[in-house]
FIKEKE-306790 format. One record per residue: x, y, z of N, C-alpha, C, O in turn; residue in three letters; residue number from 0. Coordinates in pm, 1 decimal. Layout:
node nxx X | nyy Y | nzz Z | caxx X | cayy Y | cazz Z | cxx X | cyy Y | czz Z | oxx X | oyy Y | ozz Z | type ala | seq NUM
...
END
This chain:
node nxx 33516.4 | nyy 11388.5 | nzz -9489.2 | caxx 33611.9 | cayy 11416.3 | cazz -9425.1 | cxx 33599.5 | cyy 11390.9 | czz -9260.6 | oxx 33497.0 | oyy 11411.3 | ozz -9195.6 | type met | seq 0
node nxx 33703.2 | nyy 11350.8 | nzz -9216.9 | caxx 33656.9 | cayy 11331.9 | cazz -9037.7 | cxx 33768.7 | cyy 11412.5 | czz -8983.7 | oxx 33871.7 | oyy 11449.7 | ozz -9040.0 | type gly | seq 1
node nxx 33726.4 | nyy 11432.1 | nzz -8860.2 | caxx 33770.7 | cayy 11534.3 | cazz -8734.9 | cxx 33850.9 | cyy 11429.7 | czz -8682.6 | oxx 33810.2 | oyy 11314.8 | ozz -8665.4 | type asn | seq 2
node nxx 33992.8 | nyy 11480.2 | nzz -8651.5 | caxx 34106.8 | cayy 11370.3 | cazz -8605.4 | cxx 34199.3 | cyy 11487.8 | czz -8486.5 | oxx 34228.8 | oyy 11606.7 | ozz -8498.9 | type leu | seq 3
node nxx 34217.5 | nyy 11413.1 | nzz -8402.5 | caxx 34305.0 | cayy 11461.6 | cazz -8268.2 | cxx 34405.5 | cyy 11340.8 | czz -8278.6 | oxx 34377.2 | oyy 11229.9 | ozz -8324.1 | type asn | seq 4
node nxx 34523.8 | nyy 11379.1 | nzz -8230.4 | caxx 34627.4 | cayy 11289.9 | cazz -8225.0 | cxx 34751.9 | cyy 11315.4 | czz -8122.8 | oxx 34842.3 | oyy 11398.3 | ozz -8132.5 | type cys | seq 5
node nxx 34726.5 | nyy 11211.3 | nzz -8014.8 | caxx 34849.4 | cayy 11254.6 | cazz -7905.9 | cxx 34982.6 | cyy 11188.6 | czz -7932.1 | oxx 35054.0 | oyy 11158.2 | ozz -7836.6 | type asn | seq 6
node nxx 35023.8 | nyy 11162.5 | nzz -8069.4 | caxx 35136.9 | cayy 11108.0 | cazz -8048.5 | cxx 35247.0 | cyy 11234.8 | czz -8115.7 | oxx 35290.3 | oyy 11245.3 | ozz -8230.5 | type ala | seq 7
node nxx 35269.0 | nyy 11317.3 | nzz -8001.3 | caxx 35348.5 | cayy 11418.6 | cazz -8014.1 | cxx 35492.3 | cyy 11446.1 | czz -8107.4 | oxx 35544.0 | oyy 11546.2 | ozz -8157.1 | type ala | seq 8
node nxx 35529.9 | nyy 11282.8 | nzz -8101.3 | caxx 35672.0 | cayy 11268.9 | cazz -8128.2 | cxx 35669.1 | cyy 11281.6 | czz -8265.1 | oxx 35782.9 | oyy 11299.5 | ozz -8308.4 | type ser | seq 9
node nxx 35563.5 | nyy 11278.9 | nzz -8371.9 | caxx 35521.7 | cayy 11223.1 | cazz -8496.9 | cxx 35563.4 | cyy 11424.8 | czz -8555.0 | oxx 35524.9 | oyy 11533.3 | ozz -8511.2 | type cys | seq 10
node nxx 35655.3 | nyy 11384.4 | nzz -8667.0 | caxx 35669.4 | cayy 11520.5 | cazz -8759.7 | cxx 35579.2 | cyy 11617.8 | czz -8782.5 | oxx 35602.7 | oyy 11738.1 | ozz -8771.5 | type val | seq 11
node nxx 35435.9 | nyy 11550.1 | nzz -8826.6 | caxx 35303.0 | cayy 11560.6 | cazz -8881.6 | cxx 35206.3 | cyy 11609.1 | czz -8759.2 | oxx 35091.8 | oyy 11639.0 | ozz -8793.0 | type asn | seq 12
node nxx 35239.7 | nyy 11620.3 | nzz -8620.8 | caxx 35148.4 | cayy 11644.1 | cazz -8487.6 | cxx 35195.5 | cyy 11816.0 | czz -8487.0 | oxx 35310.2 | oyy 11859.2 | ozz -8475.6 | type asn | seq 13
node nxx 35111.1 | nyy 11868.4 | nzz -8497.6 | caxx 35072.3 | cayy 12021.5 | cazz -8451.8 | cxx 34973.9 | cyy 12055.8 | czz -8321.3 | oxx 34855.4 | oyy 12088.8 | ozz -8325.9 | type cys | seq 14
node nxx 35036.7 | nyy 12042.8 | nzz -8233.9 | caxx 34901.9 | cayy 12068.2 | cazz -8091.7 | cxx 34773.5 | cyy 11935.1 | czz -8146.6 | oxx 34672.5 | oyy 11941.5 | ozz -8216.6 | type asp | seq 15
node nxx 34827.3 | nyy 11847.7 | nzz -8089.1 | caxx 34726.2 | cayy 11696.9 | cazz -8114.1 | cxx 34656.2 | cyy 11721.2 | czz -8260.0 | oxx 34554.4 | oyy 11653.2 | ozz -8273.3 | type asp | seq 16
node nxx 34684.3 | nyy 11791.9 | nzz -8356.2 | caxx 34650.5 | cayy 11793.4 | cazz -8450.3 | cxx 34725.6 | cyy 11751.0 | czz -8578.2 | oxx 34832.7 | oyy 11809.2 | ozz -8561.3 | type his | seq 17
node nxx 34733.7 | nyy 11699.4 | nzz -8671.0 | caxx 34783.6 | cayy 11621.3 | cazz -8794.1 | cxx 34764.4 | cyy 11727.9 | czz -8881.5 | oxx 34654.1 | oyy 11780.0 | ozz -8898.1 | type cys | seq 18
node nxx 34860.9 | nyy 11761.1 | nzz -8935.4 | caxx 34888.8 | cayy 11885.7 | cazz -9052.2 | cxx 34894.3 | cyy 11829.9 | czz -9193.9 | oxx 34915.4 | oyy 11903.4 | ozz -9290.4 | type cys | seq 19
node nxx 34873.2 | nyy 11686.4 | nzz -9205.6 | caxx 34870.3 | cayy 11661.1 | cazz -9340.4 | cxx 34683.8 | cyy 11624.4 | czz -9387.3 | oxx 34594.5 | oyy 11586.7 | ozz -9311.3 | type leu | seq 20
node nxx 34676.7 | nyy 11650.4 | nzz -9522.2 | caxx 34583.5 | cayy 11638.5 | cazz -9597.2 | cxx 34482.2 | cyy 11538.6 | czz -9552.8 | oxx 34362.8 | oyy 11556.4 | ozz -9529.0 | type asn | seq 21
node nxx 34568.7 | nyy 11407.0 | nzz -9545.1 | caxx 34508.7 | cayy 11248.9 | cazz -9524.6 | cxx 34600.3 | cyy 11150.7 | czz -9444.2 | oxx 34721.9 | oyy 11169.3 | ozz -9440.7 | type ser | seq 22
node nxx 34548.4 | nyy 11059.6 | nzz -9388.1 | caxx 34657.8 | cayy 10953.9 | cazz -9323.7 | cxx 34559.3 | cyy 10837.1 | czz -9350.4 | oxx 34438.7 | oyy 10849.6 | ozz -9371.7 | type ile | seq 23
node nxx 34607.3 | nyy 10758.8 | nzz -9347.3 | caxx 34580.2 | cayy 10622.1 | cazz -9341.6 | cxx 34596.6 | cyy 10488.8 | czz -9225.6 | oxx 34700.2 | oyy 10428.6 | ozz -9197.4 | type cys | seq 24
node nxx 34505.8 | nyy 10474.6 | nzz -9190.1 | caxx 34496.0 | cayy 10391.9 | cazz -9088.9 | cxx 34515.8 | cyy 10238.2 | czz -9135.1 | oxx 34425.2 | oyy 10196.9 | ozz -9207.4 | type val | seq 25
node nxx 34624.8 | nyy 10142.0 | nzz -9103.8 | caxx 34659.9 | cayy 10018.1 | cazz -9115.8 | cxx 34602.9 | cyy 9888.9 | czz -8998.9 | oxx 34570.1 | oyy 9922.8 | ozz -8885.1 | type asp | seq 26
node nxx 34599.3 | nyy 9806.8 | nzz -9023.3 | caxx 34523.5 | cayy 9694.9 | cazz -8976.6 | cxx 34421.9 | cyy 9626.5 | czz -9007.6 | oxx 34320.2 | oyy 9609.5 | ozz -8940.4 | type gly | seq 27
node nxx 34453.2 | nyy 9576.9 | nzz -9133.2 | caxx 34346.2 | cayy 9467.1 | cazz -9239.0 | cxx 34316.0 | cyy 9354.5 | czz -9147.8 | oxx 34221.8 | oyy 9286.2 | ozz -9188.0 | type ser | seq 28
node nxx 34373.1 | nyy 9312.9 | nzz -9028.1 | caxx 34300.7 | cayy 9205.2 | cazz -8974.2 | cxx 34293.8 | cyy 9226.8 | czz -8825.0 | oxx 34311.6 | oyy 9139.3 | ozz -8740.3 | type ser | seq 29
node nxx 34256.7 | nyy 9395.5 | nzz -8795.9 | caxx 34234.6 | cayy 9418.8 | cazz -8651.0 | cxx 34087.1 | cyy 9331.5 | czz -8608.6 | oxx 33991.9 | oyy 9296.7 | ozz -8678.5 | type ala | seq 30
node nxx 34116.1 | nyy 9314.6 | nzz -8461.6 | caxx 34006.5 | cayy 9291.8 | cazz -8384.1 | cxx 33993.8 | cyy 9360.0 | czz -8280.8 | oxx 33899.2 | oyy 9355.7 | ozz -8202.2 | type cys | seq 31
node nxx 34132.1 | nyy 9457.8 | nzz -8272.5 | caxx 34113.3 | cayy 9533.5 | cazz -8130.3 | cxx 34187.1 | cyy 9690.0 | czz -8199.5 | oxx 34230.3 | oyy 9711.7 | ozz -8312.6 | type glu | seq 32
node nxx 34180.4 | nyy 9758.3 | nzz -8107.6 | caxx 34254.8 | cayy 9890.9 | cazz -8164.0 | cxx 34382.1 | cyy 9878.8 | czz -8156.7 | oxx 34454.2 | oyy 9936.2 | ozz -8238.2 | type cys | seq 33
node nxx 34431.7 | nyy 9801.9 | nzz -8057.9 | caxx 34601.9 | cayy 9754.1 | cazz -8035.8 | cxx 34647.1 | cyy 9685.5 | czz -8158.1 | oxx 34766.1 | oyy 9676.4 | ozz -8188.4 | type asp | seq 34
node nxx 34528.6 | nyy 9626.7 | nzz -8243.2 | caxx 34630.1 | cayy 9578.3 | cazz -8393.1 | cxx 34601.5 | cyy 9713.8 | czz -8546.9 | oxx 34623.9 | oyy 9708.9 | ozz -8667.8 | type asp | seq 35
node nxx 34556.3 | nyy 9795.7 | nzz -8474.4 | caxx 34582.5 | cayy 9897.0 | cazz -8576.1 | cxx 34708.5 | cyy 9997.1 | czz -8564.3 | oxx 34794.2 | oyy 9963.7 | ozz -8482.6 | type thr | seq 36
node nxx 34730.7 | nyy 10124.6 | nzz -8642.1 | caxx 34828.2 | cayy 10227.9 | cazz -8641.1 | cxx 34823.0 | cyy 10339.3 | czz -8758.5 | oxx 34766.0 | oyy 10334.6 | ozz -8867.5 | type cys | seq 37
node nxx 34866.3 | nyy 10395.4 | nzz -8726.0 | caxx 34862.6 | cayy 10540.1 | cazz -8845.6 | cxx 34997.0 | cyy 10491.6 | czz -8907.1 | oxx 35103.7 | oyy 10478.1 | ozz -8847.2 | type cys | seq 38
node nxx 34973.5 | nyy 10470.5 | nzz -9025.7 | caxx 35054.8 | cayy 10442.7 | cazz -9113.0 | cxx 35139.7 | cyy 10571.6 | czz -9169.3 | oxx 35235.6 | oyy 10544.5 | ozz -9241.6 | type ser | seq 39
node nxx 35110.2 | nyy 10717.9 | nzz -9140.0 | caxx 35153.5 | cayy 10848.3 | cazz -9172.8 | cxx 35246.1 | cyy 10869.6 | czz -9086.8 | oxx 35326.4 | oyy 10955.2 | ozz -9124.0 | type asp | seq 40
node nxx 35265.9 | nyy 10824.5 | nzz -8985.3 | caxx 35335.7 | cayy 10836.2 | cazz -8846.5 | cxx 35511.7 | cyy 10848.0 | czz -8871.8 | oxx 35567.3 | oyy 10739.7 | ozz -8890.0 | type tyr | seq 41
node nxx 35586.0 | nyy 10953.2 | nzz -8873.4 | caxx 35707.3 | cayy 10978.2 | cazz -8903.5 | cxx 35771.7 | cyy 11051.5 | czz -8783.5 | oxx 35765.2 | oyy 11172.8 | ozz -8763.3 | type gln | seq 42
node nxx 35844.5 | nyy 10945.9 | nzz -8695.2 | caxx 35932.8 | cayy 11004.5 | cazz -8609.5 | cxx 36020.9 | cyy 11115.7 | czz -8621.8 | oxx 36105.7 | oyy 11121.8 | ozz -8710.8 | type his | seq 43
node nxx 35998.1 | nyy 11233.0 | nzz -8507.1 | caxx 36030.0 | cayy 11324.1 | cazz -8516.1 | cxx 36219.6 | cyy 11312.7 | czz -8489.7 | oxx 36262.4 | oyy 11233.5 | ozz -8405.8 | type lys | seq 44
node nxx 36294.7 | nyy 11381.7 | nzz -8554.1 | caxx 36475.6 | cayy 11344.5 | cazz -8554.4 | cxx 36532.7 | cyy 11438.9 | czz -8414.0 | oxx 36623.9 | oyy 11419.0 | ozz -8333.8 | type lys | seq 45
node nxx 36448.9 | nyy 11529.6 | nzz -8426.5 | caxx 36479.9 | cayy 11642.3 | cazz -8308.2 | cxx 36364.4 | cyy 11703.1 | czz -8267.9 | oxx 36256.8 | oyy 11643.2 | ozz -8266.4 | type asp | seq 46
node nxx 36376.9 | nyy 11810.0 | nzz -8237.1 | caxx 36257.1 | cayy 11907.7 | cazz -8174.3 | cxx 36178.4 | cyy 11997.0 | czz -8273.1 | oxx 36097.6 | oyy 12084.6 | ozz -8242.4 | type ser | seq 47
node nxx 36227.2 | nyy 11948.2 | nzz -8432.3 | caxx 36157.7 | cayy 11986.3 | cazz -8569.9 | cxx 36016.8 | cyy 11926.5 | czz -8553.5 | oxx 35981.3 | oyy 11825.7 | ozz -8492.3 | type ser | seq 48
node nxx 35946.4 | nyy 12016.0 | nzz -8624.6 | caxx 35832.0 | cayy 11998.3 | cazz -8683.5 | cxx 35784.4 | cyy 11998.5 | czz -8836.8 | oxx 35878.3 | oyy 12029.7 | ozz -8910.0 | type thr | seq 49
node nxx 35697.6 | nyy 11979.6 | nzz -8887.3 | caxx 35640.4 | cayy 12017.4 | cazz -9018.5 | cxx 35615.0 | cyy 12159.1 | czz -9010.9 | oxx 35512.2 | oyy 12171.1 | ozz -8944.2 | type asn | seq 50
node nxx 35652.6 | nyy 12259.5 | nzz -9042.1 | caxx 35663.9 | cayy 12389.3 | cazz -9072.6 | cxx 35554.8 | cyy 12427.8 | czz -9195.6 | oxx 35471.5 | oyy 12517.3 | ozz -9181.5 | type met | seq 51
node nxx 35567.9 | nyy 12346.2 | nzz -9319.5 | caxx 35511.2 | cayy 12396.3 | cazz -9429.2 | cxx 35362.2 | cyy 12351.6 | czz -9426.6 | oxx 35293.5 | oyy 12360.3 | ozz -9528.4 | type phe | seq 52
node nxx 35320.6 | nyy 12311.0 | nzz -9327.5 | caxx 35161.1 | cayy 12309.7 | cazz -9303.6 | cxx 35100.0 | cyy 12357.1 | czz -9184.9 | oxx 35179.5 | oyy 12390.8 | ozz -9097.1 | type his | seq 53
node nxx 34967.2 | nyy 12369.6 | nzz -9157.1 | caxx 34915.5 | cayy 12401.8 | cazz -9044.0 | cxx 34788.4 | cyy 12282.4 | czz -9033.2 | oxx 34730.0 | oyy 12220.6 | ozz -9122.2 | type met | seq 54
node nxx 34773.8 | nyy 12279.6 | nzz -8880.6 | caxx 34704.1 | cayy 12170.9 | cazz -8847.3 | cxx 34563.6 | cyy 12165.1 | czz -8926.0 | oxx 34502.2 | oyy 12268.5 | ozz -8952.4 | type pro | seq 55
node nxx 34513.8 | nyy 12028.0 | nzz -8964.2 | caxx 34370.2 | cayy 12071.6 | cazz -9029.3 | cxx 34233.9 | cyy 12019.2 | czz -8957.1 | oxx 34220.6 | oyy 11898.2 | ozz -8938.3 | type lys | seq 56
node nxx 34171.0 | nyy 12076.2 | nzz -8931.9 | caxx 34085.0 | cayy 12009.3 | cazz -8869.7 | cxx 33972.5 | cyy 11940.7 | czz -8903.8 | oxx 33874.9 | oyy 11940.0 | ozz -8828.8 | type asp | seq 57
node nxx 33974.0 | nyy 11883.1 | nzz -9007.3 | caxx 33920.6 | cayy 11748.6 | cazz -9065.1 | cxx 33996.3 | cyy 11712.9 | czz -9208.5 | oxx 34016.9 | oyy 11794.3 | ozz -9298.6 | type ser | seq 58
node nxx 34024.0 | nyy 11607.0 | nzz -9208.9 | caxx 34161.1 | cayy 11554.1 | cazz -9300.1 | cxx 34078.2 | cyy 11416.9 | czz -9337.5 | oxx 33994.8 | oyy 11372.6 | ozz -9258.5 | type leu | seq 59
node nxx 34112.3 | nyy 11338.4 | nzz -9489.9 | caxx 34041.1 | cayy 11224.5 | cazz -9506.8 | cxx 34144.1 | cyy 11137.2 | czz -9474.6 | oxx 34266.7 | oyy 11148.2 | ozz -9476.1 | type ser | seq 60
node nxx 34040.1 | nyy 11016.1 | nzz -9434.8 | caxx 34090.3 | cayy 10925.5 | cazz -9345.9 | cxx 34065.1 | cyy 10794.1 | czz -9400.7 | oxx 33958.2 | oyy 10735.5 | ozz -9383.5 | type ile | seq 61
node nxx 34201.8 | nyy 10728.2 | nzz -9493.2 | caxx 34159.9 | cayy 10569.7 | cazz -9519.2 | cxx 34168.1 | cyy 10479.7 | czz -9419.5 | oxx 34230.8 | oyy 10491.4 | ozz -9314.2 | type ser | seq 62
node nxx 34099.5 | nyy 10385.6 | nzz -9458.3 | caxx 34151.0 | cayy 10317.5 | cazz -9322.1 | cxx 34140.3 | cyy 10145.9 | czz -9407.1 | oxx 34050.2 | oyy 10100.7 | ozz -9477.7 | type cys | seq 63
node nxx 34277.7 | nyy 10080.7 | nzz -9361.4 | caxx 34269.6 | cayy 9922.5 | cazz -9364.2 | cxx 34217.1 | cyy 9836.0 | czz -9282.0 | oxx 34231.2 | oyy 9715.6 | ozz -9302.9 | type glu | seq 64
node nxx 34150.1 | nyy 9881.8 | nzz -9178.4 | caxx 34096.6 | cayy 9788.0 | cazz -9065.7 | cxx 33943.5 | cyy 9775.7 | czz -9095.0 | oxx 33858.1 | oyy 9837.5 | ozz -9031.5 | type ala | seq 65
node nxx 33917.0 | nyy 9686.1 | nzz -9201.7 | caxx 33784.6 | cayy 9645.3 | cazz -9288.0 | cxx 33699.6 | cyy 9580.7 | czz -9184.7 | oxx 33588.9 | oyy 9542.3 | ozz -9222.2 | type thr | seq 66
node nxx 33737.3 | nyy 9560.6 | nzz -9046.9 | caxx 33675.2 | cayy 9504.3 | cazz -8969.2 | cxx 33593.6 | cyy 9575.6 | czz -8851.4 | oxx 33516.2 | oyy 9524.6 | ozz -8770.4 | type asn | seq 67
node nxx 33640.5 | nyy 9730.5 | nzz -8868.6 | caxx 33568.7 | cayy 9835.6 | cazz -8771.4 | cxx 33426.9 | cyy 9852.2 | czz -8849.5 | oxx 33385.2 | oyy 9815.9 | ozz -8959.5 | type cys | seq 68
node nxx 33375.5 | nyy 9921.2 | nzz -8744.9 | caxx 33214.6 | cayy 9966.8 | cazz -8786.9 | cxx 33220.5 | cyy 10071.4 | czz -8873.5 | oxx 33140.8 | oyy 10099.6 | ozz -8963.0 | type ile | seq 69
node nxx 33359.9 | nyy 10149.2 | nzz -8827.9 | caxx 33360.4 | cayy 10293.3 | cazz -8899.9 | cxx 33378.2 | cyy 10271.4 | czz -9038.2 | oxx 33320.8 | oyy 10340.6 | ozz -9122.2 | type tyr | seq 70
node nxx 33456.2 | nyy 10177.0 | nzz -9066.8 | caxx 33496.1 | cayy 10136.1 | cazz -9208.3 | cxx 33392.3 | cyy 10130.8 | czz -9315.4 | oxx 33288.2 | oyy 10068.0 | ozz -9296.3 | type asn | seq 71
node nxx 33418.2 | nyy 10200.4 | nzz -9438.8 | caxx 33284.7 | cayy 10249.0 | cazz -9521.8 | cxx 33402.6 | cyy 10235.0 | czz -9675.3 | oxx 33472.5 | oyy 10329.8 | ozz -9711.1 | type phe | seq 72
node nxx 33401.3 | nyy 10110.2 | nzz -9740.5 | caxx 33482.0 | cayy 10089.6 | cazz -9857.1 | cxx 33617.0 | cyy 10153.0 | czz -9846.1 | oxx 33661.0 | oyy 10228.7 | ozz -9932.6 | type asn | seq 73
node nxx 33685.7 | nyy 10117.9 | nzz -9730.1 | caxx 33821.1 | cayy 10192.8 | cazz -9718.4 | cxx 33864.5 | cyy 10305.3 | czz -9685.5 | oxx 33980.0 | oyy 10347.1 | ozz -9694.5 | type lys | seq 74
node nxx 33713.0 | nyy 10389.9 | nzz -9621.3 | caxx 33745.5 | cayy 10495.9 | cazz -9604.6 | cxx 33659.0 | cyy 10496.9 | czz -9444.8 | oxx 33567.2 | oyy 10422.0 | ozz -9411.1 | type lys | seq 75
node nxx 33710.5 | nyy 10585.3 | nzz -9380.9 | caxx 33673.3 | cayy 10611.5 | cazz -9236.4 | cxx 33546.1 | cyy 10709.7 | czz -9237.6 | oxx 33546.5 | oyy 10810.5 | ozz -9308.3 | type cys | seq 76
node nxx 33411.2 | nyy 10667.0 | nzz -9136.3 | caxx 33321.8 | cayy 10736.3 | cazz -9171.8 | cxx 33238.9 | cyy 10786.8 | czz -9020.4 | oxx 33125.3 | oyy 10826.0 | ozz -8993.8 | type asp | seq 77
node nxx 33373.5 | nyy 10759.4 | nzz -8936.8 | caxx 33361.7 | cayy 10826.8 | cazz -8802.3 | cxx 33334.9 | cyy 10981.8 | czz -8811.8 | oxx 33393.3 | oyy 11042.6 | ozz -8901.5 | type ala | seq 78
node nxx 33239.6 | nyy 11060.4 | nzz -8714.8 | caxx 33252.1 | cayy 11147.4 | cazz -8669.3 | cxx 33404.6 | cyy 11216.1 | czz -8622.4 | oxx 33450.2 | oyy 11304.0 | ozz -8695.4 | type asp | seq 79
node nxx 33455.9 | nyy 11188.5 | nzz -8540.8 | caxx 33581.1 | cayy 11211.9 | cazz -8488.4 | cxx 33656.8 | cyy 11101.1 | czz -8469.6 | oxx 33615.3 | oyy 11001.7 | ozz -8410.0 | type his | seq 80
node nxx 33777.8 | nyy 11112.8 | nzz -8522.0 | caxx 33906.8 | cayy 10991.4 | cazz -8461.4 | cxx 33971.4 | cyy 11059.4 | czz -8381.7 | oxx 33985.2 | oyy 11181.7 | ozz -8379.3 | type val | seq 81
node nxx 34032.0 | nyy 10944.7 | nzz -8282.7 | caxx 34197.3 | cayy 10959.6 | cazz -8206.8 | cxx 34253.5 | cyy 10876.1 | czz -8251.3 | oxx 34203.4 | oyy 10774.7 | ozz -8299.9 | type asp | seq 82
node nxx 34380.1 | nyy 10905.0 | nzz -8242.5 | caxx 34520.5 | cayy 10840.9 | cazz -8269.0 | cxx 34602.5 | cyy 10895.9 | czz -8146.8 | oxx 34626.9 | oyy 11010.6 | ozz -8109.6 | type ile | seq 83
node nxx 34637.5 | nyy 10766.4 | nzz -8096.1 | caxx 34673.6 | cayy 10735.6 | cazz -7964.1 | cxx 34843.4 | cyy 10704.3 | czz -7976.2 | oxx 34866.3 | oyy 10585.6 | ozz -7999.6 | type ser | seq 84
node nxx 34937.8 | nyy 10771.7 | nzz -7966.9 | caxx 35061.5 | cayy 10742.5 | cazz -7932.0 | cxx 35161.7 | cyy 10819.3 | czz -7853.3 | oxx 35246.5 | oyy 10885.1 | ozz -7913.5 | type gly | seq 85
node nxx 35158.8 | nyy 10816.3 | nzz -7738.3 | caxx 35234.3 | cayy 10954.8 | cazz -7650.4 | cxx 35356.0 | cyy 10897.7 | czz -7649.3 | oxx 35450.6 | oyy 10976.1 | ozz -7641.8 | type ile | seq 86
node nxx 35385.3 | nyy 10755.7 | nzz -7656.1 | caxx 35554.5 | cayy 10748.7 | cazz -7631.4 | cxx 35549.3 | cyy 10624.7 | czz -7792.3 | oxx 35595.7 | oyy 10511.9 | ozz -7808.8 | type lys | seq 87
node nxx 35501.3 | nyy 10680.7 | nzz -7847.2 | caxx 35525.6 | cayy 10673.6 | cazz -7999.0 | cxx 35686.2 | cyy 10701.5 | czz -8053.6 | oxx 35746.9 | oyy 10807.5 | ozz -8038.9 | type ala | seq 88
node nxx 35743.7 | nyy 10565.1 | nzz -8127.5 | caxx 35903.3 | cayy 10615.8 | cazz -8178.3 | cxx 35899.8 | cyy 10530.4 | czz -8357.7 | oxx 35981.2 | oyy 10527.7 | ozz -8450.0 | type thr | seq 89
node nxx 35763.4 | nyy 10472.4 | nzz -8337.4 | caxx 35755.6 | cayy 10419.0 | cazz -8459.9 | cxx 35588.8 | cyy 10435.3 | czz -8508.4 | oxx 35509.3 | oyy 10501.9 | ozz -8442.1 | type thr | seq 90
node nxx 35548.1 | nyy 10356.5 | nzz -8645.9 | caxx 35427.0 | cayy 10388.3 | cazz -8653.3 | cxx 35375.3 | cyy 10267.3 | czz -8586.4 | oxx 35255.2 | oyy 10293.3 | ozz -8594.4 | type glu | seq 91
node nxx 35380.5 | nyy 10165.9 | nzz -8532.8 | caxx 35326.7 | cayy 10041.6 | cazz -8458.2 | cxx 35309.8 | cyy 10092.6 | czz -8365.4 | oxx 35209.9 | oyy 10038.7 | ozz -8317.8 | type lys | seq 92
node nxx 35358.2 | nyy 10201.7 | nzz -8271.3 | caxx 35359.8 | cayy 10220.3 | cazz -8130.8 | cxx 35187.3 | cyy 10314.5 | czz -8135.5 | oxx 35113.5 | oyy 10324.8 | ozz -8037.5 | type asp | seq 93
node nxx 35158.6 | nyy 10371.5 | nzz -8273.4 | caxx 35061.4 | cayy 10423.5 | cazz -8274.9 | cxx 34911.3 | cyy 10285.2 | czz -8253.7 | oxx 34917.9 | oyy 10162.3 | ozz -8252.7 | type thr | seq 94
node nxx 34804.4 | nyy 10369.6 | nzz -8241.3 | caxx 34655.0 | cayy 10290.9 | cazz -8256.4 | cxx 34578.6 | cyy 10396.2 | czz -8279.8 | oxx 34603.2 | oyy 10512.0 | ozz -8246.1 | type val | seq 95
node nxx 34473.3 | nyy 10351.9 | nzz -8345.3 | caxx 34356.0 | cayy 10414.1 | cazz -8399.4 | cxx 34222.4 | cyy 10405.4 | czz -8248.5 | oxx 34120.0 | oyy 10339.3 | ozz -8265.8 | type cys | seq 96
node nxx 34240.4 | nyy 10460.0 | nzz -8149.4 | caxx 34153.0 | cayy 10462.6 | cazz -8044.0 | cxx 34018.1 | cyy 10466.6 | czz -8063.4 | oxx 33939.5 | oyy 10416.0 | ozz -7983.4 | type ala | seq 97
node nxx 33980.4 | nyy 10530.3 | nzz -8177.0 | caxx 33865.5 | cayy 10500.2 | cazz -8242.2 | cxx 33761.3 | cyy 10380.8 | czz -8283.2 | oxx 33638.5 | oyy 10374.9 | ozz -8277.6 | type thr | seq 98
node nxx 33851.7 | nyy 10296.9 | nzz -8322.5 | caxx 33860.1 | cayy 10139.3 | cazz -8364.7 | cxx 33736.5 | cyy 10087.5 | czz -8274.7 | oxx 33750.0 | oyy 10101.4 | ozz -8153.1 | type phe | seq 99
node nxx 33623.5 | nyy 10031.9 | nzz -8320.2 | caxx 33537.1 | cayy 9955.9 | cazz -8285.5 | cxx 33518.9 | cyy 9778.4 | czz -8382.7 | oxx 33455.2 | oyy 9761.9 | ozz -8486.7 | type gln | seq 100
node nxx 33555.9 | nyy 9727.7 | nzz -8346.0 | caxx 33505.9 | cayy 9579.9 | cazz -8430.6 | cxx 33370.6 | cyy 9587.2 | czz -8425.9 | oxx 33294.8 | oyy 9641.9 | ozz -8345.8 | type ala | seq 101
node nxx 33345.5 | nyy 9499.9 | nzz -8560.6 | caxx 33238.4 | cayy 9497.6 | cazz -8611.6 | cxx 33187.5 | cyy 9345.0 | czz -8517.3 | oxx 33271.7 | oyy 9263.2 | ozz -8480.2 | type gln | seq 102
node nxx 33033.7 | nyy 9328.4 | nzz -8489.1 | caxx 32992.9 | cayy 9202.5 | cazz -8388.2 | cxx 32964.4 | cyy 9110.7 | czz -8514.6 | oxx 32927.2 | oyy 8994.4 | ozz -8499.3 | type lys | seq 103
END
């Protein structure tokens, strides 16, 4: 379970820079840098609505398709802390895993 912060305030699952889902998936199977990754669970708010049925999670399960990342262990993120960035996001492709670090 990873500690996650997310600044994609336009996502319906974002609650004060925390995700209210139990798990997310980071896409980017051929990623070489963080711009090649994204949060596949991003859902753009249609208005000012939020996910009212869930509370922000301090830690959640993070599956990861970015197999070139040093934190990827059997397609699970092994980082102690993960930052998802997407300040101006309107689609999942506008988000990135800012924690991504390519293997050398």
